[in-house]
Legacy VTK file of the C-alpha trace (Angstrom):
# vtk DataFile Version 3.0
C-alpha trace
ASCII
DATASET POLYDATA
POINTS 68 float
108.653 79.301 113.296
108.050 81.771 115.835
105.445 84.585 114.621
105.882 86.652 111.532
105.081 90.428 110.964
102.683 90.527 108.182
104.078 94.348 107.607
107.517 92.259 106.058
105.393 90.859 103.683
103.222 92.653 101.382
100.912 90.333 99.705
100.284 89.000 103.035
99.310 91.956 104.594
97.316 93.016 101.785
94.872 89.831 102.263
94.630 90.444 106.068
92.711 93.565 105.712
90.591 92.705 108.262
92.597 91.627 110.686
94.292 94.029 113.555
97.073 91.736 114.621
100.502 92.430 113.554
102.001 89.693 113.928
100.415 86.289 112.758
100.661 82.693 113.487
102.416 80.929 110.155
100.030 78.381 110.207
96.802 80.783 109.958
99.584 82.577 107.691
99.225 79.747 105.330
95.564 79.477 105.826
95.252 82.589 105.009
96.557 82.151 102.023
95.021 78.987 100.757
91.848 80.753 101.117
92.323 84.498 99.820
94.915 83.397 97.090
93.350 84.742 94.667
93.600 88.042 96.367
96.954 87.713 95.606
99.175 89.734 93.222
101.709 87.422 92.414
103.351 89.628 89.944
103.656 91.855 92.912
105.589 88.618 94.864
108.967 89.620 96.288
111.550 86.706 96.815
111.230 86.635 100.678
107.395 86.551 100.152
107.640 83.794 97.953
110.103 81.665 99.824
107.776 82.427 103.038
105.254 80.736 101.169
107.290 78.133 99.840
108.140 77.085 103.500
104.973 77.352 104.812
103.356 74.624 101.977
106.222 72.864 103.128
105.210 73.050 106.891
101.502 72.442 106.707
100.900 71.740 103.793
103.229 69.180 102.728
104.821 70.644 99.835
101.577 71.944 98.378
99.269 74.885 98.773
95.141 73.901 98.173
93.903 77.041 96.332
90.613 77.883 94.688
LINES 1 69
68 0 1 2 3 4 5 6 7 8 9 10 11 12 13 14 15 16 17 18 19 20 21 22 23 24 25 26 27 28 29 30 31 32 33 34 35 36 37 38 39 40 41 42 43 44 45 46 47 48 49 50 51 52 53 54 55 56 57 58 59 60 61 62 63 64 65 66 67
């Protein structure tokens, strides 16, 4: 999977508040989704971002996301 443009995924962009890079590694994005899931407004997730999260969980989490 190629690097992700964080601006294409609004909730990812928001939870990356402390990072400056525009393109992020997919494995890192998955890790950030897991770590900061409590800050993700799930009602605002669009279909594209939901599909991304599902694909990342499949690729890097063996189909699971471990969120606190």
